[in-house]
Structures are given as C-alpha cells and as structure tokens.
N, C-alpha and C positions, 0 to 999 in steps of 0.2 A: 518302535519304532512305526507308521501307518505303511501301507503301501501307497507310493507315488502314481495316482492316476489322472490320468489328465489327456485329453484331446486338441486339435491344432488344427484349424482349417482356415486358409486364406489364398483361395483362388485366381486374384485377381494379377492379370498381369500388369504390371507397374513398368515404365518407362519414366526416368527423372533425369532432367539437368538441365542444361542453361542453352535452350536453341531445341529445345526435341519437339516441341508443338510443329516443329516441320515434318514430322511424319506420322501425325495424324492420318493423310490421307493413305498409306501405305496400310495403316491399322483399320481403318473405317471399310475401306474396301473387300476387308476379310470376312467381316460381319456382315456387310449387305450392299445394296446398289442405291438405295434411297434412307434418307436420313433426317429425322426432323430433328433439329438443333434447339437445345431448349434453353434460353436465357431470361437473363432482365432486361427491362425496359431501354437501357440506356447504355450502359459501363462498357461491354465490350464492342458495343455498337461506335461509343466514343474513340475508344482506346484502337479502334480498328482490330481487334482482334478478329472479328466476327467475319469481317469480311476475309483476312486471313485463311481460316478456319474453308472457308467458303472456297477459294480459290484454290487450295489446299486438296479440298474432298476433287473440286471438277478435273482437276489435272490427274488425279486417277478414276474418273469417270464415275464420281458417286455423285447425287444430282441430294440439291437439298433444299428442305423446307423450314423456316425459321418461325417458329414462335416466341415470341417474345415478351412475354405479357406477367413475366414470375416475378411477384411481387415478395420483397420479406416474408420470412415466415411464412408460405407458399398457402395456399388455401385450397379445400376441396376442390372449389369451384375452378381454381384455376386449373388447375390437374384435371380434371374435366373436361374443361374448354381443350386442351388441349391434345387429349387421349382421340378429340372428336378428330380433329383436326392430322391427328396422326391416321386414324383409320381413312378420313376421306383422302386426305393425301397419297394413302396405300404407303407409306412408310413401314422399312423393314426390320430399323433399330433406332435407338434415340443417342444424341449426344447432350450430355449436360456441361453446356459450358458458364463458367461463373462461379457465383459462391455457393457456400451450400446450400442458399435456398432453390438455386437452379440446378443442383447435384439432384437435394431430393426432390423437385417439383420432375426435373426427367425420370428421376425411377419411380417415382408415383405414377408417372403417366405410361409409360411400360407395361407397368401392370394395370390401368385402366382399360387401356386400348385393346388388350386382350380379352379380358375378364368383366363379367358380369356385374351390377350396379353399384354402387358407389363406391367412390375410393374408400371413403369413410367406415367401410363395414370389411375392411379389409385388417385396419387399426387392430393393435393390441387389445384394446380395453372395449371394442365393442363387443356387447353381446353376441353369440353367435355368431363369433367372426368367419366370416367367408376365408378359405383356403388360395394361397397365393399358390400357383403352380409354377410348371417350365415353362406354361406358353407367355410369360411376359414378354415383352421384347428387348434384346440384347442392346448393351449400356457400353457405350463408352463415355468417358469420366473426364474432362479439362476443367481444374478448378482453378481462379483465379485469386484465391486466397488458403493464407495457409491456417487452419482453422479447424472444420471439423472434422476431415476424414474422413468423409463421404468417399471419397474415393476408392478408400479402402474398406468399407462396413458394408453387413446386409441391410442398414437402416435408412430410412427414412420421415424424418417430421414435417407432420402435416396439421393443418392449423384448421380447426371448423370454426368459422368465425360466430355465427348465431351461439353456439355454447358457449364462446368464448375459452377455448381447451386446445391443447395439441398434446397428439399420440403419435404413435408412432409404427411402421409400416415394418415390420421383421419379417426377410426370409433372404434363405440362400439363393435365393431366381433373381434378385436385385442385387449382389453382386457385381460391381461393372468385372464387362470383361477385360477391358482395357482401362488403364487410368495413366493420363500423359499430365506431368506434372513437372510444369516447366516455371521455375522460380522467377523468371524474366517478367511473367504474367502479373506473378503474388510480388514485384516493386515496382507495380505501377499505382499498389494499396496507399493511403492515406494514413497520417501516422493513428489516427486515432483504431479506426478499421484496423490496422496489423496489430495493434494492442487490443484489441475485442479480440479480434480470433485467435492469436496466438495465445489469449488465455483460456480460449476454450481445448484448445488444444492441452496447454499445460492441464485443465481438469480433467480430460481424458483420459492422458498418461496417468496421473492423481488416483485417480479414480479406480482405474483398469488394474492400479500397483495395489489397493485394497481391497476390491471386490472380491468378493466369497469365492469369485471364480477365475482367482488368479491363479497361474501357475510359473513354473522357472521360464519359459520362455518366453510370455509376456512378463515377466518381471525384467529379463533381462532388457526387452526393447523397451518399455517404460521409465526404466531408468536410463537407459541413453536417450530418450524422449527428453528426460525433464532437466537432464544436464545439457545436451544444449539448447534448451529455451532458457535456461537461469543466463548461461553466457552469451548467448545470442538474440535474446529478443529486443533486450532494452537498443541494443545498439540498432537492432532493425526498426523501432520504431523511431528514432532519431536519425532515418534512412538519411546519410550523403555521400550515397552512390557505393556502400561500403554491399559487394552483392555476395560477399561471405555470409554474412548475417542475413542476406535473403537467403540463398542455402539451404544453410543448416537449419532456421526456423521451416522452412517447406518442406525440409525431409523429417525433421520432428513432427510436424505436422500430421505426415503420413504414417511414421511411425505410430501415434499415436492412436491415427483410426486403427492401425492393424492390431493393437491392442484391447481397444475396448469390440471390435470386431469378435473379439473369442472371450474377454471379459463382461460385456457390458459394462453403463456408468451407475454410480452408486447414487447417493441421497443427494446429492448437491446438482447432479443435473435434474432429478425426480422435483426438485424445490423448484429449479430454473425458468421450468417449463411453463408455468402456473403465472409466473413472475410474467415473462414476455405475453403470453394469451391475454392477463389481464392487462396490462399496463406497457405493449410495446417497448419495453425495458430492450434491447440487444442482447442477443440471446449470450454473447460472453463478457458482456457486464453484469449478466445477472447473475453468470456462473463467478465470477471472478468476488463480486459482492456477498456471494454467498458462504464461498469456501472456505474463510477463517471460521465460522458460529458451526458449519458443519464439520467441519478437521477438532474442533473442542467438542462436539458432540462424539465422533467418531474414535476419538483418542483410546480410551479402554481395550478398544479392540486391535489397532495396528502401533502399537507403541515400538516395538523394536522397524516396523517399515519408516515408521515418521522419524524413527533414528537416524535409518538410513536416507530418506533425505536430509535430515541436516547438512550430516556430510558430503553431498554434491554441495552445497552451499558454503562450503570449503571449512566448514564447521570440524574441528579437531576432538571428536567424543571420547577419543582414550581419556580413560580413569573416571568419564562425568556419567552418573547413574541414569539407564535408560531413557527412563521416563522424563529426566530434566533435557535429557536431548528431543526427543519426542515432540517436547513443549518449546523446546527454542526452535524447533523446526516449523511449527506453528510461526513464529514470531519472525523469521523468514519470512517467510510465504510472503506476510502482510505486508514486509518492507518490498519485498518483489513486486506487489502490486502497485503499490505506490512510484516505483523503480521506472513501470513502464508505463507510466503516465496517467493514470488512475488514479482520482483524486475528487471522487464524489462520491455519496453513500444513497442507498434505496429511497432512501423517503428524499432525495432531494432529489430525481430522476423522476419521483411523479407517485413511490408506491406507497398506500395509505396503509395505516394502522386497520384501518376497521372493513382493508380488505383480506385478513388475514386467515381468517377461518375460513375461507372460501377456497383459497389459495391452498391452505392444507387440507384441507378435503380432497382438493384434486390429486396435491403430491402422491395422498393413496393408491392415488388411480395409476399411477405412473408403474410402465412395467421396470422401469430402473430401480424402483426401489427394492424390490427381492432380492435385487445384487447388493447390497448390504448388508454387512456383517449382524449391525443389530439393524432391529426393526423395529422402528421409532411409532410411537403412539400416537395421537391425535394431536394428542396437548401437548407432546415430546415437539412435535413438526412446530404449533403454533409459538411456543416457546422460543425456537431457532429462529424462525421467522423476526419476531417479538427484539433476536438478541443484531440479527444482521443486517434492522430496517437503519439503526442507527449508529452502526457501524462505517468508518472512514479510512481509507487508508493513509 
C-alpha cells in the first residue's frame, strides 16, 4: 500500500449563519480603515444590502467607497477600472459583495491595485505569467449566492473580452481574510439563479471528489456538500420560506469551495469556461449541462467514487457490481439536474456546433484540465462537446 501523503491549507475565517452580516463592521475594522466595496450594478443596492453594509462599516469608523460596475463574468477592463478607484481613494482593503462575479472582481482588484501591468498578465495561461505577491490588498467576502465558493478559494476567474476567453487567477494571497456567509442574503435569489449557482456548487464538490488532487479531508467535505445539495437544492429552488433549505445549500456551497481550494476543478469546469466566454451562457448552467457527458468520459477513472455518489442518492448498492452502481450514479445525477428545474440543452441556449473546435482548443488551455485523472485529446474534447450539445435533462 502506498504511503498516504497530502497537504491541507484553508486560511479563511468563515463566519456562517443567519444574520451574521451584522458582524461586518467588527471584522472590517481589523483589516483597515477605508474599504472599496466591489459589487454588481443593482442587485445589492435594490435589496438594501449595500446600504446596510455601508452603515455597519460607519458604525465601526470604517469609511467606504463603492465600485458598482461589476458585470457577469467580470472583464479585465472592469478589474483595472476598480483598481484605479482603489488607488485614487487610498483604500486599504477590498470587500466583495454579491455573487461570484463580484467576489472574483474584488480579488482581481486586490491584485491590480498593488501590482504593475494588466491583471491579465497574472492569469494561469498567460505566457511569462507575472507573480502575485503578498502586496495584494486584504479581502473580505460577502457572497449573495450559494454556488461559486469564491469565499473560500484562492481563485478568481476573469474574462478577456477581446480574445473571448476566461482564465483564472490563482494565489494563496487572494484567499479572503474573512468570509461572512449569511443565508438570509442568498434567500433573496430567484429560483433560476438558485438552480444555476447550486449546480455550480454541486460540480465543485463532484469534481473535487474525483480530482487527481483529492485526499481524505477533501473527500469527506465533498461528500457532505453533495449530500446536502442532493437533499436541499430542489427545496431551495422551490423556496417557500423554508430557511432550512437556504442554510443547508449555503453551507454546501461554502464546503464545495473549500474542496476545490485544495483539489482544483477538472474537465467539466475546463469545458464550461469556453462555453461561457463564447456564448455568454450562465456559468452554473454550462456546468450542469456538461456534467453528464464529462462524467461518462471520466467513468473508467473513478468507478468506485461514482458508486459512492449513487449511495448518496439513496441507492442500495449492496450486491450490485461497482460499475453498474457507478453508471446508475450518472443517471441519478441527470435526474437531479432536471429536479432542480433545468430543462434545456446547450444547443437551445445558443451554443453552436461550428464553435466546438474553438471551445475544445480553449479547453486545452484551462488550468483545471491538469487536475483531471484522464488527460483528453483535442479530438476527445470535441466528441464530449458534441455529446453534450444535444443532451437535455
């Protein structure tokens, strides 16, 4: 038996629970005296969450400047604009308030404010990539969705609009110092966003569980996250005031973020980023619709783990051949995607067959691909895209 060797590092202070947003002033005051609040264009303002955060900061003598220009899939230009504001206003830390895009933009701004050159020069795939250093501004994360897990990861995804490609910033210096995860905020998400972000979290846990970097601690957390999502995500999508479902899905998303912070994502995310970059498909939806085809491709590398997932769905695998249980897990996941209200295909949301070659080429450039146990060829990725294009829950 080989010697078990692994490392585990997760330096984020997580404050979780209903109403914990009230602690933002106390935590922010430990990071600095002037914050740049990075958020989207309207949601946090319309829900009065932005004003509440500003007031809580003021009560602890923390001044704030609002940068509310973040779009879905934040661009290089947005990050650089935010960094300019942070420098001009002499902000000494960054608060990411909103969904994954706001948190990713906040991380990018934390780097760009204190580092030379364009933020694009720091992404994984950039030739002669610049080094991200400890000069990055401290980050406080307040997620408004239950999906990306950015509140517990060292990652931020940035979009280069000119090249139509998404790539990832990776550094231990962009782990948030503090993350305030309040399910009361996530409870304001509409059903479709709940489904899409929840499936992003599901894919994080699933991919982390089957990553080449998986290890005992992340496996435990991944299985717990998957179990919570299987039970509670359909209830959260059909939300009728059931706060327990929101609490459980928020916790699962944070757990899944912890998992990929150690393991990284794999083939599904590597393929989803080009879909989003080229066709503006919501990230969680792209992940959901690519999951069955990528699972079938990876089946031979993770049969025993797939069988464990079947058990999470309540399947009694006793006496069943492990491969049969593993194949059943894929069918159960396909049904789960339907159960959370996703009922479309990639083709129906605008992804074109003639774009498959370019998306496959871009997939090969994604850092997440190296975490996959099987390294697919360009032709194999094209085949997976073709299978996924017409699949529908």
